[in-house]
C-alpha positions, -999 to +999 in steps of 0.1 A: -520+345-791-484+352-787-464+348-819-428+341-826-423+378-834-436+388-800-412+363-783-382+378-803-392+413-793-395+402-756-361+386-757-345+416-774-361+439-748-348+417-720-313+418-736-314+456-739-324+459-702-295+436-692-270+455-713-282+488-699-279+473-664-243+461-671-233+495-685-247+512-654-229+488-631-196+494-649-201+532-647-207+530-609-176+508-605-154+532-624-167+562-604-161+544-571-126+534-582-118+570-590-132+580-556-110+554-538-080+567-557-087+603-547-091+592-511-058+573-512-040+603-527-055+626-500-043+601-473-008+601-488-008+639-489-019+640-452+009+617-442+035+638-461+022+669-443+025+652-410+061+641-417+070+677-428+054+691-396+074+666-375+107+675-393+100+712-387+093+706-350+125+686-346+145+714-363+129+739-340+138+718-310+174+715-322+176+752-326+160+758-292+186+735-275+214+757-289+200+786-269+199+767-236+221+779-207+249+757-194+229+749-163+199+738-184+221+717-206+237+701-176+203+692-162+192+677-195+224+657-197+219+644-162+183+633-171+196+616-203+223+598-182+197+587-157+175+575-185+204+555-201+212+539-167+176+529-162+173+515-197+204+494-191+190+481-158+157+473-174+174+454-202+196+435-177+165+426-156+145+415-187+174+393-197+178+378-162+140+371-160+141+354-194+172+333-185+157+323-152+124+314-168+142+293-193+162+275-166+130+269-146+112+255-176+141+232-184+143+221-147+105+214-148+109+194-180+137+174-164+116+166-134+087+155-155+110+133-176+125+117-145+090+110-132+080+095-165+112+074-166+105+061-131+070+051-141+084+033-172+109+014-150+080+003-127+059-009-156+089-028-170+095-044-137+058-055-135+058-067-171+091-085-170+094-094-133+122-083-111+147-110-123+141-105-160+141-067-155+176-069-140+189-092-168+175-069-195+191-039-178+225-056-178+221-065-215+211-030-224+240-014-205+267-033-224 
């Protein structure tokens, strides 16, 4: 037979196993948190290095442009001017398309509203009859 002492020992054993499991789970969580922190730090360092490399590359390009001949500088200036002109044209065209689209939508909405208003007037005429519809219209206009 199982006595009370055996049940107490079984309960204590189960509690010890649960406590050991919780401690193991906490240890694993702490280790993974530390790993995530290290990965995040490595990612930040990587981004910093990329930024530094870009800055160095830009500096090199600036220094290289000083050494260009007058003809090469003139060519680059012409290309930059063409690019600026094209950018302005694209911006103008985008604005025109947007404005025309808006005008078209408003015109379409006006047409739909006029059609709906015509339908409402027809239903009013059917509902109130031609004579009453005309009298109501006169009263509403005043």
